[in-house]
N, C-alpha and C positions, 0 to 999 in steps of 0.2 A: 504494500500500500504506500510505503514511503516513496516509491518510484513514481507513482501516479499523483500522489497528493502534493509533494514538494513543488513541482512546477506550477500547479494551480495556485498554491499559496504565494509563490513569487509573483505570479501575474497579478494576483489580487493586491499585493503590496504595492506594485508599481503602477497600478491603474486606479486604485481606490484609497489605500491607507496612508501611504507616504505623502508628505507635502510635495506639491508639484515640482519644486526645485530639486527634489531628491529622486524623482522617478527617472527611469532609463528605458528608452525604446529598445535599446540593444539587449538589455536584460530580459525584457518581455519577449522579444523575438527568440532568444535562446531558450527560455522556459517553454514557450509555445512549441518550439521544435522538439524539445525533450518530451513534452506531453504527447505530441502527435506520434512519436516513436513508441512510447509505452502504450498508447491507445491502439496502435496497429497490432501489437502483441495481444492485447485483450480482445481486439476484433477477431483475430484468428481463433483464439480460445473459445469465443462465444458462438462461432458459426455452428448452427445446428444444436445449440444447447440453450436451456432455459436459465441455468444458474452457473455461477463461476466454478463451484466445486461440486462434483457429483450431480445427482439428479434431483436434489431437494434444496429448498431455500435454506440458507445457513447464515451464520454471523458474517461470513465473508461477503455475502450479498448486501447485508446491512451496511457494512463499512464501505464497500465499493460504491454502493448506491449513493451514500452521502457525499463521497468525493465527486462522483459524476454529476450530482445535483449542483454542486459548487462549480464544476467545470462548465456546465451548461450556462450558469449565471455569468461566467467569465467569457462566454462565447467560444469555448474551445471544443465542444462536442458537435461535430458537423456531419455533413452528408458523406464524408469519406470513410466513415465507420458505421455503416447501417446496422450491423448486428449489435454493436455496442449501444447505439442510439435506441434500438428496439428493446434491448435489455433494460436500459435506463427507464424508458417509458413504461415497461412492464412493472418494474420495481416501484415507480412513482404512482402507479395505479392501485397499489395495495392499500387497504384501508389505513394501516398504521402510518404509511408514508404520507398519505393525504392529510392525516391528522398532524403528523409531526412536522411536515414541511409546508403545511397550509396550501397544498397544491390544488 
């Protein structure tokens, strides 16, 4: 999770949290590139699968779903990863996700 979460956190820092004078477009670009690389691995993993580990919903899906929710907010989850996007949409459609994320 640290591989997928870290670049999203960096993007958030440099687009929303840091004072504008401290933000860096280069840092955002590098973090976005890193996220896209990790998202491509997850895309392959999720092809033909409903969940990230095994055939049942698990804590791994809860954690990854939260990161993907944030990635979507940061504009990082796009059409280049359709399986990952479908997975995210499926997780966010769950009643607990709707309640927790007010989706």
